[in-house]
C-alpha positions in Angstrom: 4.8 -1.2 -19.2 5.1 -1.3 -15.7 6.7 1.4 -14.6 9.4 0.8 -12.0 9.1 1.5 -8.2 12.0 1.4 -5.5 12.4 1.1 -2.4 11.5 4.9 -0.2 10.3 6.2 -3.7 7.1 8.5 -3.1 4.2 7.4 -4.7 0.6 9.3 -5.0 -2.5 6.7 -4.9 -6.0 8.4 -6.3 -8.5 7.3 -4.4 -12.1 7.1 -5.3 -14.3 7.8 -2.3 -17.8 8.5 -2.4 -19.9 11.0 -0.1 -22.7 13.4 0.8 -19.9 16.3 1.6 -16.3 16.2 -0.4 -13.3 17.2 1.3 -11.7 20.4 0.7 -8.8 18.0 -1.0 -10.9 16.2 -3.1 -10.8 16.4 -6.5 -12.9 15.5 -9.5 -15.8 16.0 -8.0 -19.2 14.4 -9.7 -22.9 15.0 -8.9 -25.1 11.6 -8.5 -27.3 11.4 -10.9 -30.4 12.1 -8.4 -27.9 14.6 -6.6 -28.2 12.2 -2.9 -23.9 12.3 -2.9 -21.5 12.9 -4.8 -18.2 10.8 -6.2 -14.7 12.0 -5.9 -11.3 11.5 -5.2 -8.6 12.0 -3.0 -4.5 11.9 -3.6 -2.9 9.7 -0.8 0.6 10.1 -0.5 2.8 7.1 0.7 6.4 5.6 0.4 6.8 2.3 -0.8 8.1 -0.5 2.0 9.0 -3.2 -0.6 8.8 -4.0 -3.6 7.4 -8.1 -3.8 8.0 -10.5 -6.5 4.9 -10.8 -7.9 4.3 -7.0 -9.1 3.3 -5.9 -6.0 3.6 -3.0 -4.0 3.7 -2.6 -0.1 3.1 1.0 1.1 2.8 3.0 4.1 0.8 6.2 5.1 2.3 8.9 7.2 0.6 7.3 10.1 2.1 3.8 9.4 -0.9 2.0 8.0 0.3 -0.1 5.5 -1.2 -1.5 2.1 -0.2 -3.6 -0.9 -1.2 -2.6 -4.5 -0.7 -3.9 -7.7 2.2 -1.7 -9.5 0.5 -1.3 -12.5 -2.7 -0.1 -10.7 -4.0 3.1 -12.8 -4.6 5.0 -9.6 -1.1 4.7 -8.6 1.5 6.9 -9.9 5.2 8.1 -8.7 5.0 11.5 -7.4 6.3 14.3 -9.8 9.1 16.8 -8.8 6.3 19.7 -7.5 4.9 16.8 -5.3 8.1 15.9 -4.0 9.5 19.1 -3.4 6.2 21.4 -2.2 3.8 18.3 -0.4 6.9 16.5 1.2 4.9 17.0 4.8 2.3 14.9 3.5 4.2 11.8 2.5 5.9 9.4 5.2 10.1 10.1 6.4 12.0 7.7 4.6 12.5 6.1 8.0 8.7 5.3 8.6 8.1 1.9 10.0 5.2 -0.1 9.0 2.1 -0.9 11.9 1.3 -4.6 12.0 -2.1 -5.3 11.1 -4.3 -3.7 13.6 -2.4 -1.6 15.1 -2.9 2.2 13.6 
C-alpha cells in the first residue's frame, strides 16, 4: 500500500551513488569487487510541493531544484520525528519556490 504524502511534507530520499571517495555523509558504503571505487547512498532532504494525480510527487531541494519521483519509490520515505526536529535545517523551508528547469 502506498503511503500518503501531503504538500509541504518533509521527505527523505536515499540516492545511490558511486565514486572513489565517499562523502562524510555517505551511508551503506560498499567497496567494488576489485577495489577501484565504492557504492554508497546519500540521504537527500526534500519537501513535497505537489502530489500529481498519477501518484507521483513533485519535490524541491533546499536550493530550489525540482524533482519528480514515484510515491511508491523504495528510496523515498517520510521524515521521522528526529529528522524533522534535529535536522530541520537540511530541509527546504515550507515556503520555498521551485526554480524552473535550467535555473539553479
